[in-house]
N, C-alpha and C positions, 0 to 999 in steps of 0.2 A: 439876599440870601439869609435864611434863618440861622439863629445861633442858639445852641444848647449849652448849658453850664452843668458841670459836675465837679465833685471834689477830686476824684481819681479816675483816670481813663486807662483802661486796659484794652490793648489791641490783640485779639487772638483768642479763640474759644476752645483751646485745648487744655491739657492738665495744668500747664504753667499759668495760663490766664485765670482759670477758675480757682486754683489754689491761692493766687494773689488776691482775687476778688473776695473770696471767703475770709481770708486772713484780715483784710482791711475792714470788711463789713462787721466782723466780730469785734473789731476795735472801734466801732462807732463811726466809720467813714462811709460816705455814699460813693458808690462805684458805678460807672457806666462801662460795659464791656461790649466791644464791637467784634462781630464775626462776619466775614465777608460772604461765607457760604450760607446756604439755607439751614444747614444743621451744624450743631457744635460737635466737638470731638477731635477733629483734625487727625494728624498722624498719631496722636496719643491713643486714640480709640482703635487704631489699626495695629498697634505694636504687639509684641509678644507678652506684654503685661508683667515684665520683670523689673523689680526695684532693688537696688543694692543698699541694704542697711546692715549695720554691725552692732552687736551687743543686744539683740532683741530677745524677748521671751521665747519666741518660736525657735530661735537657734538653740537656746539653752535646753528647751524641751527635747531636742534631738541630739544633745550632747556636743553641740558645736561651740567651740571656744573661739570667740572673735573679740575684736576691740577696735576702738577708733584709731589707735596707732597702727594696727595691721591694715585697716582699710586705707588709711592715708598712704602707707608704704606701697600697697598694691596699686592704688590710683597713680602714684608718681612713677612706679616701675613700668606699668603697662603703657603709660604715656611717654615713656622714654625721657622723663624729666623735662619734656618740652611744654608741659602744662604750667599754668600760673599757680605757684605754690600757695599763694594767699587765697585764691579762689577755691582750690582744693581744700584748704583748711576750713573755709566757710562751709563747704559741704559737710565735711567731717564733723564740725561743731554743731550742725543743725539737723543732721540726718536722723538721729535717734528720737529726738523730740517730734520730728515730722512723722516718723513711723507711728508713734502713739497718737499723734494728732489725727492721722488718717483712720486709725482704729477707732478713735473716739467719734468719728463721723460715719461709722458703719461700714468702712471698707474691710473686706474679708481677704485674708491672705492664706495661701496654701502652706502646708508644712515645709520647712526649709531642710532639704535633704541633699541637694545637688550643688556642687561647685561648677562654675562656668567660666567663661573667658575672663582672664585677668584676676581670678580669685584664688587666694591661697587656702581658703576654707569655704564651705557652702554659705552663701549669703544671698541667694536668689529668693526673694520674697515675691511670690507670684500672685497676681490679681487678674480678674476679668477687666481688661483696660477700658472697654467701652462702658461697662457698668460703673467703674470707678469715676469716670468723668461724669456720668449721669448722676451719681451720688453727690458729687460736689455741686453740680448744677442745681440739684434739688435743694441742697442746703443753702445755696446762695438765694434762690427764690424764696425759700421759707424765711430767711433772715429779714427780707424786706428792704435792704439797703442796696441791693444789686439790681441794676437794670440791664437787660441783655438785648442788644439790637443785632439780629441776624440779617443776612443779605445786605450788609452795610460795610463798605470798603473804605479804609483810610487811604487817602491819596497823597497828602503832603503834611509834614510836621510844620507847626507854626511857631515862630518867635519874632520878636520885634527887631532884634539886631543880632549881629554875630556873637555877641557876648551875653545877651539876655537869655533868661530861661525859656525852655520849650513850654508853650502855654496851651497847646492843643493841636488839633488837626483840621484839615479840610477833609471831609468825608463825603461819601456818595451812597445814597440809598436809591431804591427804585424810582422814587419821585424826583430825584435830582440831588445836587450838591448842597451841603450845609456846613456851617462852622461848629466845631465842638471844642469848648474851652474847659480846661481842667485845672483847678486851683492847686492841687497837690502834685501835679506832674503826669507824665505819660509813660506807661510801661509797654514796651514792645514784647509781646509773647506770641508772635505770629509765625513761628516755624522757620524752616530753612528754605532751600531753593532747589531741591531734588527734582521738581517738575519743570524747571526752567533749563532746557537743554543748552541754551546759549551760555548761561552762567556756569553750568557744569563744565562745558567745554573750555571755558576761559580759565577756570581754576583747576580742573582735573581732567585734562584731555585723555589720560590713560584709562579713564573709566567710560569713555564714549560708548563702548560695546557692552557695558554692564546692564543688568536689569534694574530698573528704578521702580521702587514701591514707596508710596507715601501719600499724604493727603493732597487732594487736587489744588488746595490753596497754597501749597509750598512752592511759590515762584520767586521768593526773595524780595518781596515788596517792602517788608520791614527793614531789611538790611539796606536796601537802596535809599529809603527815606532818611535813615540815620547817616548813611554814607554821604548824602548830599550836604549834611551839616558838619562834615569833617570827622565823623566817627572813625576810629582806628579799627583794624580787623585783626583777628587772631586765628591761627591754625589752618589758614586757607590751603596750605601745602599738604595738609594731612586729611583731605577728603578721601574716604575709603569706603569700599563696599564690604558687606558682611558675607563671609564664606558660608556655603551650605545651601544656597538657593537652587532649587531645581531649575535647569536652564530653559525648559519649555512649558512647564506647568504654571499657569497664571491664576489658578484657583486657590491653592494653598500658598499664601504670601510668606509664610514663615520659613526660616532656615531649619535645616536638620543638622545637628552637630554630633554625629556618631563618633567623630574623632575624639570628643571629650569623654567618651566612655571606652576608648581603646582602639578605635578604627585607625587605619592609615589612609592617606590620600595619595592616589596614583594618577598619573596623566594617561593620555591615550596610548603611550608606549609602555605602560605598565610599570613606570618608574616613580618612586617617591620623589618629592621636590621640595619638602619643607618639614620643619619640626612642627608636628600637628598640635602641640600643646600651647602654642602661642595664641595671642589674641586673634579672634576671628576677623578682625580688621586687617591684621598683617597676613593672615591666611588669604584674605580677599586680594591683597596686592599680589601674593604669590601665584594664585590661580589665574589671574589676568595675564600673566606672562607665559602661560602654558598653551600648547596647541589648542585652537578653537576656544580659548579662555574657559576650558572645562576640565573637570577631573572626576574621579570616582572615589567615594569613601567606601573602603573595603572592610568588612567585618564578618564575624561568625555568629553562631547561634548563642553562645553565652553573652556576647556583647548585645545582641538583639534583645535578649531576655532582661538585660540590665536597664533597658529603657524605662522611661517614666511618663505615663500618659497625663500626669498633672503639669508637666513642663513641656511646652509646645516644641521646643528645639530638640527634645529627647523623646518625643512620642513616635517611636519607630513602628509600633503596631498600626497607628493611623496611616502612616505613609505606605505601609504594605497594603492596607485595605483600599487606599486610594489608587493603587497601581503604580505608585511612584518608585517603590523600592523593588529592585531586581533580585530574585532569589533563585539559587540553584543548589542541587545536592552536592556537587563537587566544585572545586576551584576551577578545574578545566572547563566544565560546563558554563560556569559564570563568565569566564574569560571569553568564551565564544559568544555569549549573549551580549556582552558589552563591547565586543570587537576589539579586545586588547590581546596582544600576543601572550599565549598561556605560559610559554617558557620564561618570558621576562617577568610576568606576574608571579610565577612560582619562585623564581630566584629572588625577587624583591621581598616576598613574604618570608622565605627561608632566612634571608639575611636579617630581616627585622626580628624574627622569632629568636634567632641566635643572640642578637643584641639584648633582647629581653632576658634571656637566660643568663647572660654575662653581666647584666646590670648596667649596660652601656649601649647606646645607639651610635654606632660608628659613623653612620651616614650624616645625621643632622643633630646629634647630641640631645635627642629627646630624653627627658628624665622623669616626666610625670604625665598623667592624663591631661591635666589642664593647669597651666601656670605652675605652681609648686605643689599641686594637690593630686593625689591618687597614684597608685602603683600600676606600672605598665603590665599588660597581659598578652600572652601568646594568642595568635589568631590561627586556629587549627581545627576547630570542631564544626563540621558541617551540620546543617546547610550553611552556605555562604551568601553574603548579601553585598550589593553594590548600590550606592545612591549617587546618581549623576549630580554634580555640584559645580556651580559657578559663583560669582559674587553679585550680590544685589545691594544697591544703595538705598537703605531704609531711611537714612538721615544724613545731613551734610556735616554735622558734628564740628562746625566751625562758625565763625561769624563775628559779631560785634565784640570788641574788646570791652570788658567790664572790670571793675574792681571788686573787692570782696563784699561790697554792699550792693552790688548790681547797678551801680551808676555807669552809664556809658562814657567811655574815655575817648577823647579825640586824638588826632595825629600828633598833637603837641603835648600829650601826656596829661591833659587837664580834663576833669569831668565836664560833660555838657550839662549845664544846669537844667533840672526838670526832666531829664530823659534817663530811662532805666530799661534794662533788658533781662529776660529770663527764658529758659528753655532752649530750643534748638537754634534760635536766632543768635545766641551768644556763643563766643569762642573762648578759648583759654582754659577750659576745664579738662577736656580730654587729652590735649596734647597730641602725641604721635599715634596713639591707638585708643582702645576703648575697653572698658570693663562692662560685662553684662549687667544690666540694671542701672547703669549710671546715667543713661539718657532720660529715661522716665523718672529716675530718682532726682536728677537735677531739675527737672521741670517743676516738681512740687516743692522741693527744698528751696530752690532759688526764687520761685514765685512768691513764697512766703517771706523770704529774706527781702526781696524787693519791696513788697508791700510795707513791711515794717520800716524800711529805710525811708520810704516816701512820707510816711506818717511822722516819723521822728524829725525829718528835715522840716516839715511844715510846722511842727510844734516848736522847734528851735527858732524858726523865723518869727513866729508869733510872740515868743518870749522876748526876743530881741526888740521887736516893735513895741512891746509893752514897756520895756525899760527905757526906750527912747521917748 
């Protein structure tokens, strides 16, 4: 069996993997990156392209006052304080530098004008996700220190004993298996397990009927490789779907979040069932307990006009053009079209509008459009709209336990030497729910953090050896 040597091994060709590879290469380290599919990109390239950054020039240009402290508070609040505070702090400490790092590598962001799930102020920095991955791939190739092997799968992690460092992997390419040894360690950046129905059923049986959208390679192999070495897990109880996915359309993979512009969510009986301003992960939980696991986002013409075609989850015009948004001149006609009792829908809407007038939502305590941001508005001006909505699992948002340096931690609270994780394969960051932009954000932020940790660890070892 042939053996290949490298300094740093990255497993996974999404945003986390290429961010780590580029960070390491720019620091003079040779990197070998494995991607088991023919093409790179993974779930990162399929995402909505939102990254959560605080304190940027784009926010300032639109009069948005944000800070690292507010970002930290929001992340912990939306995670119900179930997240690892030190991992959250690592994100907060590195996110602004990462934003400017991406800008420096040619990544273009849309203006920041909308707040979304879990955000007290607008901090959705939107990119073309596939193009962003391609940009980092291009930079890696131009650097000359990064070798990319596609159609190559990591099978098992290698180490000499239970306490010795992870030194590489057994991998498989079309020509057969080979050994890949990495001097500076192994970074798992190979996604979650949303495409593995058995694992999803094991950890989240309540989402068996949800729609699953993600990279074909997201079958949990990275998690299982580390699990075999005794790696601990985090947030497995908090696997959640994202609210707002059309239940039957498979062409437009992205959610529609009219609720964050003032819509209400009603079930098949025409009744509200949740505070619509909460994280769309918690909205996902709520809709899965409704009849047929489905609801309708109900809104009027002013809310429709408040949509934004630069933000995929708020692009109401595109949904209408695609035939996914149901439109009627009157509420009664809309109720007939979606087969919801008109009297019940009218009573629900009247009660909600009265609550808006009185400054209090008596049914569910809704106080804002999204999280703590935005003033509620009446729904009263035709035409009226309905968007059928269920929950889709775009990512598993849980996985390997890591510390703030992205070292994988075992079940006895000790780091597994030589093993690191970043991106969707890691847990502990999101906790009980999710902020828009934090999944793609953590991929690039923690990919860079992991690379720096691996290089620093190797440098420290060399210094110790030199002193000996």
